[in-house]
N, C-alpha and C positions, 0 to 999 in steps of 0.2 A: 768647382764644377766649371768645365770648359764649354763654351757655346760655339756652334758652327751656324752662321747665319746664311749660308749659301742657299738654303731652301725657303727662307722666310719671304712671304709674299703679302704682308699687311703693312703698307706704309702709314696707315692711320694710327697705328700703335707703335711707338718708338721701341726699338730693341731693349733699351735700358729698362723700361717699365716691364717688359716681358721677363727679363732676367730677374728683376726684383720680385715678381710674382712667383717665380720658381724658388726663390730663397725665403719666401714667407714660411714661418715655422708651422703654420696651420694649413699649408697648401695640400690639396688632395691630388694625388696622382692616380689616375684610373687606367687600368689595363683591361681593354676589351677582351671578352672571352671568345668571341667568334665574329664572323662577318668580314667585310672588306678591310676595316681598320686593323683587325688582328692579322689578317693575311699579309698586310703591308707593314707590319710592325709599327703601327701608329698608336700613340698614347695620348691621354688627355690630362691637363693640369688645370685646376681651379685654384687661384691664389690672388692675393692682393699686393699691389705695389706700395711703396712708401707713402704715396699721396692718398692712399685709401681706395684707389680705383680697383674694382674687382674684374679680373680677367679670366677668360676661358681660352686655353691654348691647346693647339694640336701640335704634337712633336714626335720625333723619332729619336732613338738613342741606341748607341752601340755599347753602352756601359761606361764609356769614357767621355763622350761628348753628347751634349744635348743639341738636337737640331730642330728648333722651332720651325713649323711650317706656316702656321697662321694663328692669329689671336684676335679676340673681340671682347667687348664688355660682356659680363655674365648676364643672362636673362634673370628675371625675378625668381623663377623656380630654381635655377642654378645657384643664385645667391642665397636663397633660403636653405638649400641643401648644404652649401659651404658653411654657413653660420651654424646650422644644427650640428654638423660634424665637428666644428671648432669648439663648440660648447661641450660636446661629449669628451673631447680630448683634455679638457681642463680638470 
């Protein structure tokens, strides 16, 4: 998977950690059904990097490249949702 970092605007989270969270086998990629994010082809990814840090990322994609826009640590509710879905996948 190729990444384009030209849109990325979160210096607090290194790009390497964001990329690792996208490669998490249990990562959740969420496609919004309506609203501004759907209109601008923005998607969400919840995943963990190798260090165990849980990340919530906003990105766009053209099918060939992932373009992360921003990333932050998951909230408690997002982390609970991620963990629940990961257990369902086992």
